[in-house]
BAVO-978501 format. One record per residue (C-alpha): x, y, z; residue number from 1; residue in one letter; chain. Coordinates in nm, 2 decimals. Example, Ala and Ser with C-alpha at 12.3 -4.5 7.8 and 13.67 -1.06 7.14 Angstrom:
BEGIN
@u=1.23 v=-0.45 w=0.78 resi=1 resn=A chain=A
@u=1.37 v=-0.11 w=0.71 resi=2 resn=S chain=A
***
This chain:
BEGIN
@u=-1.90 v=-1.14 w=-2.32 resi=1 resn=M chain=A
@u=-1.88 v=-0.78 w=-2.23 resi=2 resn=R chain=A
@u=-1.61 v=-0.56 w=-2.39 resi=3 resn=P chain=A
@u=-1.40 v=-0.34 w=-2.17 resi=4 resn=V chain=A
@u=-1.18 v=-0.08 w=-2.35 resi=5 resn=D chain=A
@u=-0.86 v=0.00 w=-2.18 resi=6 resn=F chain=A
@u=-0.52 v=0.16 w=-2.21 resi=7 resn=V chain=A
@u=-0.20 v=0.00 w=-2.08 resi=8 resn=K chain=A
@u=0.04 v=0.25 w=-1.93 resi=9 resn=M chain=A
@u=0.33 v=0.26 w=-1.69 resi=10 resn=H chain=A
@u=0.54 v=0.50 w=-1.48 resi=11 resn=G chain=A
@u=0.89 v=0.38 w=-1.42 resi=12 resn=A chain=A
@u=0.78 v=0.03 w=-1.48 resi=13 resn=G chain=A
@u=0.49 v=0.05 w=-1.23 resi=14 resn=N chain=A
@u=0.22 v=-0.06 w=-1.48 resi=15 resn=D chain=A
@u=-0.15 v=0.01 w=-1.49 resi=16 resn=F chain=A
@u=-0.47 v=-0.07 w=-1.68 resi=17 resn=I chain=A
@u=-0.66 v=0.26 w=-1.74 resi=18 resn=V chain=A
@u=-1.04 v=0.23 w=-1.79 resi=19 resn=V chain=A
@u=-1.26 v=0.53 w=-1.86 resi=20 resn=D chain=A
@u=-1.58 v=0.53 w=-1.65 resi=21 resn=L chain=A
@u=-1.69 v=0.89 w=-1.73 resi=22 resn=L chain=A
@u=-1.98 v=0.80 w=-1.95 resi=23 resn=Q chain=A
@u=-2.07 v=0.45 w=-1.85 resi=24 resn=K chain=A
@u=-2.10 v=0.21 w=-1.56 resi=25 resn=D chain=A
@u=-1.97 v=-0.13 w=-1.63 resi=26 resn=L chain=A
@u=-2.22 v=-0.29 w=-1.40 resi=27 resn=G chain=A
@u=-1.96 v=-0.53 w=-1.25 resi=28 resn=V chain=A
@u=-1.78 v=-0.57 w=-0.92 resi=29 resn=D chain=A
@u=-1.47 v=-0.35 w=-0.98 resi=30 resn=L chain=A
@u=-1.26 v=-0.53 w=-0.73 resi=31 resn=S chain=A
@u=-1.32 v=-0.86 w=-0.91 resi=32 resn=K chain=A
@u=-1.26 v=-0.69 w=-1.24 resi=33 resn=L chain=A
@u=-0.92 v=-0.56 w=-1.12 resi=34 resn=A chain=A
@u=-0.82 v=-0.91 w=-1.01 resi=35 resn=V chain=A
@u=-0.91 v=-1.06 w=-1.34 resi=36 resn=R chain=A
@u=-0.77 v=-0.79 w=-1.57 resi=37 resn=M chain=A
@u=-0.44 v=-0.75 w=-1.37 resi=38 resn=C chain=A
@u=-0.36 v=-1.12 w=-1.37 resi=39 resn=D chain=A
@u=-0.04 v=-1.16 w=-1.57 resi=40 resn=R chain=A
@u=-0.12 v=-1.50 w=-1.70 resi=41 resn=N chain=A
@u=-0.49 v=-1.49 w=-1.76 resi=42 resn=F chain=A
@u=-0.56 v=-1.12 w=-1.80 resi=43 resn=G chain=A
@u=-0.39 v=-0.81 w=-1.94 resi=44 resn=V chain=A
@u=-0.14 v=-0.80 w=-1.66 resi=45 resn=G chain=A
@u=-0.07 v=-0.50 w=-1.43 resi=46 resn=A chain=A
@u=0.00 v=-0.37 w=-1.08 resi=47 resn=D chain=A
@u=-0.34 v=-0.21 w=-1.06 resi=48 resn=G chain=A
@u=-0.65 v=-0.09 w=-1.23 resi=49 resn=L chain=A
@u=-0.69 v=0.29 w=-1.27 resi=50 resn=L chain=A
@u=-1.04 v=0.42 w=-1.31 resi=51 resn=L chain=A
@u=-1.12 v=0.76 w=-1.47 resi=52 resn=V chain=A
@u=-1.42 v=0.91 w=-1.30 resi=53 resn=M chain=A
@u=-1.59 v=1.25 w=-1.27 resi=54 resn=P chain=A
@u=-1.52 v=1.48 w=-0.98 resi=55 resn=S chain=A
@u=-1.72 v=1.76 w=-0.82 resi=56 resn=A chain=A
@u=-1.41 v=1.92 w=-0.67 resi=57 resn=S chain=A
@u=-1.13 v=1.87 w=-0.92 resi=58 resn=A chain=A
@u=-1.08 v=1.81 w=-1.30 resi=59 resn=D chain=A
@u=-1.13 v=1.43 w=-1.26 resi=60 resn=Y chain=A
@u=-1.12 v=1.16 w=-0.99 resi=61 resn=R chain=A
@u=-0.88 v=0.88 w=-0.99 resi=62 resn=M chain=A
@u=-0.96 v=0.54 w=-0.83 resi=63 resn=R chain=A
@u=-0.69 v=0.28 w=-0.80 resi=64 resn=L chain=A
@u=-0.77 v=-0.08 w=-0.73 resi=65 resn=I chain=A
@u=-0.47 v=-0.30 w=-0.66 resi=66 resn=N chain=A
@u=-0.43 v=-0.63 w=-0.84 resi=67 resn=R chain=A
@u=-0.55 v=-0.81 w=-0.53 resi=68 resn=D chain=A
@u=-0.88 v=-0.63 w=-0.54 resi=69 resn=G chain=A
@u=-0.81 v=-0.38 w=-0.25 resi=70 resn=T chain=A
@u=-0.84 v=-0.01 w=-0.31 resi=71 resn=E chain=A
@u=-0.54 v=0.22 w=-0.26 resi=72 resn=A chain=A
@u=-0.57 v=0.58 w=-0.13 resi=73 resn=E chain=A
@u=-0.30 v=0.72 w=-0.36 resi=74 resn=M chain=A
@u=-0.03 v=0.62 w=-0.61 resi=75 resn=C chain=A
@u=0.25 v=0.84 w=-0.72 resi=76 resn=G chain=A
@u=0.33 v=0.66 w=-1.05 resi=77 resn=N chain=A
@u=-0.04 v=0.60 w=-1.11 resi=78 resn=G chain=A
@u=-0.14 v=0.96 w=-1.09 resi=79 resn=I chain=A
@u=0.13 v=1.06 w=-1.34 resi=80 resn=R chain=A
@u=0.01 v=0.82 w=-1.60 resi=81 resn=V chain=A
@u=-0.35 v=0.91 w=-1.52 resi=82 resn=F chain=A
@u=-0.27 v=1.28 w=-1.59 resi=83 resn=A chain=A
@u=-0.09 v=1.18 w=-1.92 resi=84 resn=K chain=A
@u=-0.40 v=0.98 w=-2.02 resi=85 resn=Y chain=A
@u=-0.61 v=1.30 w=-1.97 resi=86 resn=L chain=A
@u=-0.37 v=1.54 w=-2.14 resi=87 resn=F chain=A
@u=-0.31 v=1.32 w=-2.45 resi=88 resn=D chain=A
@u=-0.68 v=1.31 w=-2.51 resi=89 resn=R chain=A
@u=-0.73 v=1.68 w=-2.47 resi=90 resn=G chain=A
@u=-0.92 v=1.65 w=-2.14 resi=91 resn=M chain=A
@u=-0.68 v=1.87 w=-1.93 resi=92 resn=V chain=A
@u=-0.40 v=2.12 w=-2.00 resi=93 resn=G chain=A
@u=-0.05 v=2.12 w=-1.87 resi=94 resn=E chain=A
@u=-0.17 v=2.18 w=-1.52 resi=95 resn=N chain=A
@u=-0.43 v=1.95 w=-1.37 resi=96 resn=A chain=A
@u=-0.60 v=1.88 w=-1.04 resi=97 resn=Q chain=A
@u=-0.69 v=1.51 w=-0.96 resi=98 resn=I chain=A
@u=-0.91 v=1.40 w=-0.68 resi=99 resn=E chain=A
@u=-0.79 v=1.09 w=-0.49 resi=100 resn=T chain=A
@u=-0.88 v=0.93 w=-0.16 resi=101 resn=L chain=A
@u=-0.58 v=1.11 w=-0.02 resi=102 resn=A chain=A
@u=-0.71 v=1.45 w=-0.13 resi=103 resn=G chain=A
@u=-0.67 v=1.66 w=-0.44 resi=104 resn=I chain=A
@u=-0.33 v=1.64 w=-0.61 resi=105 resn=K chain=A
@u=-0.19 v=1.91 w=-0.83 resi=106 resn=R chain=A
@u=0.01 v=1.81 w=-1.13 resi=107 resn=I chain=A
@u=0.23 v=1.98 w=-1.39 resi=108 resn=H chain=A
@u=0.29 v=1.78 w=-1.71 resi=109 resn=L chain=A
@u=0.61 v=1.78 w=-1.91 resi=110 resn=E chain=A
@u=0.51 v=1.79 w=-2.28 resi=111 resn=V chain=A
@u=0.69 v=1.69 w=-2.59 resi=112 resn=D chain=A
@u=0.50 v=1.80 w=-2.90 resi=113 resn=G chain=A
@u=0.13 v=1.71 w=-2.83 resi=114 resn=K chain=A
@u=0.21 v=1.43 w=-2.58 resi=115 resn=K chain=A
@u=0.29 v=1.43 w=-2.21 resi=116 resn=A chain=A
@u=0.61 v=1.24 w=-2.14 resi=117 resn=V chain=A
@u=0.63 v=1.30 w=-1.76 resi=118 resn=G chain=A
@u=0.49 v=1.50 w=-1.47 resi=119 resn=A chain=A
@u=0.57 v=1.67 w=-1.15 resi=120 resn=T chain=A
@u=0.32 v=1.60 w=-0.88 resi=121 resn=V chain=A
@u=0.26 v=1.78 w=-0.55 resi=122 resn=N chain=A
@u=0.23 v=1.48 w=-0.33 resi=123 resn=M chain=A
@u=0.14 v=1.68 w=-0.02 resi=124 resn=G chain=A
@u=0.29 v=1.68 w=0.33 resi=125 resn=S chain=A
@u=0.40 v=1.36 w=0.51 resi=126 resn=P chain=A
@u=0.22 v=1.25 w=0.82 resi=127 resn=K chain=A
@u=0.46 v=1.13 w=1.08 resi=128 resn=L chain=A
@u=0.27 v=1.06 w=1.40 resi=129 resn=D chain=A
@u=0.21 v=0.69 w=1.47 resi=130 resn=A chain=A
@u=-0.16 v=0.74 w=1.50 resi=131 resn=K chain=A
@u=-0.19 v=0.90 w=1.16 resi=132 resn=E chain=A
@u=0.01 v=0.64 w=0.97 resi=133 resn=I chain=A
@u=-0.13 v=0.42 w=1.15 resi=134 resn=P chain=A
@u=0.12 v=0.22 w=1.36 resi=135 resn=V chain=A
@u=0.04 v=0.06 w=1.69 resi=136 resn=V chain=A
@u=0.27 v=0.00 w=1.98 resi=137 resn=G chain=A
@u=0.46 v=0.32 w=1.93 resi=138 resn=Y chain=A
@u=0.40 v=0.68 w=2.03 resi=139 resn=K chain=A
@u=0.49 v=1.00 w=1.84 resi=140 resn=G chain=A
@u=0.72 v=0.97 w=1.54 resi=141 resn=R chain=A
@u=0.84 v=0.62 w=1.45 resi=142 resn=V chain=A
@u=1.20 v=0.69 w=1.35 resi=143 resn=I chain=A
@u=1.46 v=0.41 w=1.36 resi=144 resn=S chain=A
@u=1.25 v=0.20 w=1.59 resi=145 resn=R chain=A
@u=1.28 v=-0.18 w=1.63 resi=146 resn=P chain=A
@u=1.04 v=-0.42 w=1.47 resi=147 resn=L chain=A
@u=1.07 v=-0.79 w=1.52 resi=148 resn=E chain=A
@u=1.00 v=-1.02 w=1.22 resi=149 resn=V chain=A
@u=1.06 v=-1.39 w=1.25 resi=150 resn=D chain=A
@u=1.31 v=-1.34 w=1.53 resi=151 resn=G chain=A
@u=1.51 v=-1.07 w=1.35 resi=152 resn=S chain=A
@u=1.51 v=-0.70 w=1.45 resi=153 resn=I chain=A
@u=1.47 v=-0.43 w=1.18 resi=154 resn=Y chain=A
@u=1.50 v=-0.06 w=1.24 resi=155 resn=E chain=A
@u=1.19 v=0.10 w=1.08 resi=156 resn=I chain=A
@u=1.09 v=0.45 w=1.00 resi=157 resn=T chain=A
@u=0.72 v=0.50 w=0.92 resi=158 resn=C chain=A
@u=0.56 v=0.77 w=0.70 resi=159 resn=V chain=A
@u=0.21 v=0.82 w=0.56 resi=160 resn=N chain=A
@u=0.22 v=0.98 w=0.21 resi=161 resn=M chain=A
@u=-0.16 v=0.93 w=0.16 resi=162 resn=G chain=A
@u=-0.09 v=0.56 w=0.23 resi=163 resn=N chain=A
@u=0.12 v=0.39 w=0.50 resi=164 resn=P chain=A
@u=0.49 v=0.32 w=0.45 resi=165 resn=H chain=A
@u=0.76 v=0.13 w=0.65 resi=166 resn=C chain=A
@u=1.11 v=0.23 w=0.54 resi=167 resn=V chain=A
@u=1.41 v=0.01 w=0.63 resi=168 resn=I chain=A
@u=1.77 v=0.12 w=0.55 resi=169 resn=F chain=A
@u=2.01 v=-0.14 w=0.44 resi=170 resn=M chain=A
@u=2.38 v=-0.15 w=0.36 resi=171 resn=E chain=A
@u=2.29 v=-0.31 w=0.02 resi=172 resn=S chain=A
@u=1.94 v=-0.38 w=-0.12 resi=173 resn=V chain=A
@u=2.06 v=-0.61 w=-0.40 resi=174 resn=E chain=A
@u=2.01 v=-0.94 w=-0.22 resi=175 resn=H chain=A
@u=1.73 v=-0.85 w=0.02 resi=176 resn=V chain=A
@u=1.46 v=-1.12 w=-0.01 resi=177 resn=P chain=A
@u=1.19 v=-0.86 w=-0.08 resi=178 resn=V chain=A
@u=0.95 v=-1.13 w=-0.19 resi=179 resn=E chain=A
@u=0.97 v=-1.31 w=0.14 resi=180 resn=K chain=A
@u=1.03 v=-1.03 w=0.39 resi=181 resn=L chain=A
@u=0.79 v=-0.78 w=0.23 resi=182 resn=G chain=A
@u=0.46 v=-0.97 w=0.27 resi=183 resn=P chain=A
@u=0.54 v=-1.05 w=0.64 resi=184 resn=K chain=A
@u=0.60 v=-0.68 w=0.72 resi=185 resn=I chain=A
@u=0.29 v=-0.58 w=0.51 resi=186 resn=E chain=A
@u=0.06 v=-0.78 w=0.74 resi=187 resn=V chain=A
@u=0.25 v=-0.74 w=1.06 resi=188 resn=H chain=A
@u=0.02 v=-0.66 w=1.36 resi=189 resn=P chain=A
@u=0.20 v=-0.33 w=1.40 resi=190 resn=T chain=A
@u=0.02 v=-0.20 w=1.09 resi=191 resn=F chain=A
@u=-0.36 v=-0.23 w=1.13 resi=192 resn=P chain=A
@u=-0.42 v=-0.11 w=0.77 resi=193 resn=Q chain=A
@u=-0.12 v=-0.31 w=0.64 resi=194 resn=R chain=A
@u=0.17 v=-0.12 w=0.49 resi=195 resn=T chain=A
@u=0.40 v=-0.07 w=0.19 resi=196 resn=N chain=A
@u=0.76 v=-0.17 w=0.26 resi=197 resn=V chain=A
@u=1.07 v=0.01 w=0.12 resi=198 resn=E chain=A
@u=1.42 v=-0.13 w=0.15 resi=199 resn=F chain=A
@u=1.66 v=0.16 w=0.09 resi=200 resn=V chain=A
@u=2.03 v=0.19 w=0.03 resi=201 resn=Q chain=A
@u=2.20 v=0.53 w=0.06 resi=202 resn=I chain=A
@u=2.45 v=0.60 w=-0.22 resi=203 resn=L chain=A
@u=2.51 v=0.96 w=-0.13 resi=204 resn=S chain=A
@u=2.31 v=1.25 w=0.03 resi=205 resn=P chain=A
@u=2.14 v=1.30 w=-0.31 resi=206 resn=S chain=A
@u=2.11 v=0.94 w=-0.43 resi=207 resn=E chain=A
@u=1.91 v=0.64 w=-0.30 resi=208 resn=L chain=A
@u=1.84 v=0.29 w=-0.43 resi=209 resn=V chain=A
@u=1.50 v=0.15 w=-0.34 resi=210 resn=M chain=A
@u=1.33 v=-0.18 w=-0.37 resi=211 resn=R chain=A
@u=0.97 v=-0.21 w=-0.27 resi=212 resn=V chain=A
@u=0.69 v=-0.44 w=-0.16 resi=213 resn=W chain=A
@u=0.36 v=-0.27 w=-0.23 resi=214 resn=E chain=A
@u=0.05 v=-0.33 w=-0.02 resi=215 resn=R chain=A
@u=-0.20 v=-0.51 w=-0.24 resi=216 resn=G chain=A
@u=0.04 v=-0.54 w=-0.54 resi=217 resn=A chain=A
@u=0.35 v=-0.72 w=-0.42 resi=218 resn=G chain=A
@u=0.69 v=-0.66 w=-0.57 resi=219 resn=M chain=A
@u=0.67 v=-0.37 w=-0.83 resi=220 resn=T chain=A
@u=0.94 v=-0.19 w=-1.03 resi=221 resn=L chain=A
@u=0.86 v=0.15 w=-0.88 resi=222 resn=A chain=A
@u=0.65 v=0.32 w=-0.61 resi=223 resn=C chain=A
@u=0.61 v=0.70 w=-0.61 resi=224 resn=G chain=A
@u=0.47 v=0.74 w=-0.26 resi=225 resn=T chain=A
@u=0.74 v=0.49 w=-0.15 resi=226 resn=G chain=A
@u=1.01 v=0.70 w=-0.31 resi=227 resn=A chain=A
@u=0.87 v=1.01 w=-0.13 resi=228 resn=C chain=A
@u=0.86 v=0.82 w=0.20 resi=229 resn=S chain=A
@u=1.22 v=0.70 w=0.16 resi=230 resn=S chain=A
@u=1.35 v=1.05 w=0.12 resi=231 resn=V chain=A
@u=1.15 v=1.17 w=0.42 resi=232 resn=V chain=A
@u=1.29 v=0.88 w=0.62 resi=233 resn=A chain=A
@u=1.64 v=0.96 w=0.50 resi=234 resn=G chain=A
@u=1.61 v=1.32 w=0.61 resi=235 resn=V chain=A
@u=1.46 v=1.23 w=0.95 resi=236 resn=L chain=A
@u=1.75 v=0.98 w=1.00 resi=237 resn=N chain=A
@u=2.02 v=1.23 w=0.88 resi=238 resn=G chain=A
@u=2.11 v=1.00 w=0.58 resi=239 resn=K chain=A
@u=2.02 v=1.22 w=0.29 resi=240 resn=C chain=A
@u=1.92 v=1.57 w=0.18 resi=241 resn=G chain=A
@u=1.57 v=1.71 w=0.10 resi=242 resn=R chain=A
@u=1.63 v=1.67 w=-0.27 resi=243 resn=C chain=A
@u=1.73 v=1.33 w=-0.40 resi=244 resn=A chain=A
@u=1.71 v=1.09 w=-0.69 resi=245 resn=T chain=A
@u=1.56 v=0.76 w=-0.61 resi=246 resn=V chain=A
@u=1.68 v=0.47 w=-0.83 resi=247 resn=H chain=A
@u=1.42 v=0.20 w=-0.87 resi=248 resn=L chain=A
@u=1.43 v=-0.12 w=-1.08 resi=249 resn=P chain=A
@u=1.20 v=0.05 w=-1.34 resi=250 resn=G chain=A
@u=1.37 v=0.39 w=-1.35 resi=251 resn=G chain=A
@u=1.45 v=0.70 w=-1.16 resi=252 resn=D chain=A
@u=1.22 v=0.94 w=-0.96 resi=253 resn=L chain=A
@u=1.33 v=1.29 w=-0.85 resi=254 resn=R chain=A
@u=1.20 v=1.38 w=-0.51 resi=255 resn=I chain=A
@u=1.21 v=1.72 w=-0.34 resi=256 resn=E chain=A
@u=1.09 v=1.79 w=0.01 resi=257 resn=W chain=A
@u=1.04 v=2.17 w=-0.02 resi=258 resn=R chain=A
@u=1.02 v=2.44 w=0.25 resi=259 resn=E chain=A
@u=0.64 v=2.44 w=0.22 resi=260 resn=D chain=A
@u=0.66 v=2.09 w=0.37 resi=261 resn=N chain=A
@u=0.52 v=1.93 w=0.05 resi=262 resn=N chain=A
@u=0.69 v=1.66 w=-0.15 resi=263 resn=L chain=A
@u=0.72 v=1.70 w=-0.52 resi=264 resn=Y chain=A
@u=0.78 v=1.40 w=-0.73 resi=265 resn=M chain=A
@u=0.90 v=1.41 w=-1.09 resi=266 resn=T chain=A
@u=0.91 v=1.11 w=-1.32 resi=267 resn=G chain=A
@u=0.81 v=0.96 w=-1.66 resi=268 resn=P chain=A
@u=0.47 v=0.85 w=-1.79 resi=269 resn=A chain=A
@u=0.43 v=0.62 w=-2.08 resi=270 resn=V chain=A
@u=0.14 v=0.48 w=-2.29 resi=271 resn=E chain=A
@u=0.21 v=0.12 w=-2.41 resi=272 resn=V chain=A
@u=-0.09 v=0.01 w=-2.60 resi=273 resn=Y chain=A
@u=-0.47 v=0.02 w=-2.62 resi=274 resn=T chain=A
@u=-0.70 v=-0.28 w=-2.63 resi=275 resn=G chain=A
@u=-1.03 v=-0.44 w=-2.55 resi=276 resn=T chain=A
@u=-1.07 v=-0.70 w=-2.27 resi=277 resn=Y chain=A
@u=-1.37 v=-0.93 w=-2.30 resi=278 resn=Y chain=A
@u=-1.52 v=-1.00 w=-1.96 resi=279 resn=L chain=A
@u=-1.65 v=-1.35 w=-1.96 resi=280 resn=E chain=A
@u=-1.98 v=-1.42 w=-1.78 resi=281 resn=G chain=A
@u=-2.09 v=-1.06 w=-1.80 resi=282 resn=A chain=A
***
């Protein structure tokens, strides 16, 4: 059996297995490894596998493989814990640049003593044109447009924050059957690259409640790009301001859509434990 050292971490309950590949190649199919390690019954258990890799254009490169084995372009909670992993081990300072499939992201870490406890991430500018998200069957911006799912019509607003999002506003999200409706919207023909799905309740112009179905991960306790997309959608629909707190099952994220058209996300980053996973058959 081959040993794989890892660190278990989470950002607002969105949990990850961090594996350092800077000095070694595991020599295994990383998609299959993610499925095995992220299994909550037979593995470590997580929403995704975060891989620490070298970068020619930034401090380090982050790869995220979802627990279903697919690779994500970007993850807001993941990049915060990724930066904490680096800072706590003396690999970066309080400001870091991380390469992702969605581009280089700039991060400022909140430090308590010698450990990072949270971070603010420049998440970049939202893409709003249907072709850029991508969404088929619509032209231009998809703002409060109808989508039929199992005979019911939902008003959707679509945003790309490095990955695609479909935001649906509800009077209350407490009893929304996320586990049933989310996967149907994720693979709806309207979304050729599948989509993340956010169900959002507006408490006030500065407070939102969000539940999420993540593409490739299912129901999670938080989604950083989803929180950003929800605030963007709220602004576009006149439901909230450009600075808002998003309440998620795993905690709160502070989102600011600043005048430079970039979104800045602030939230916690936590290390839970370290361990070694023994990969059978390797």
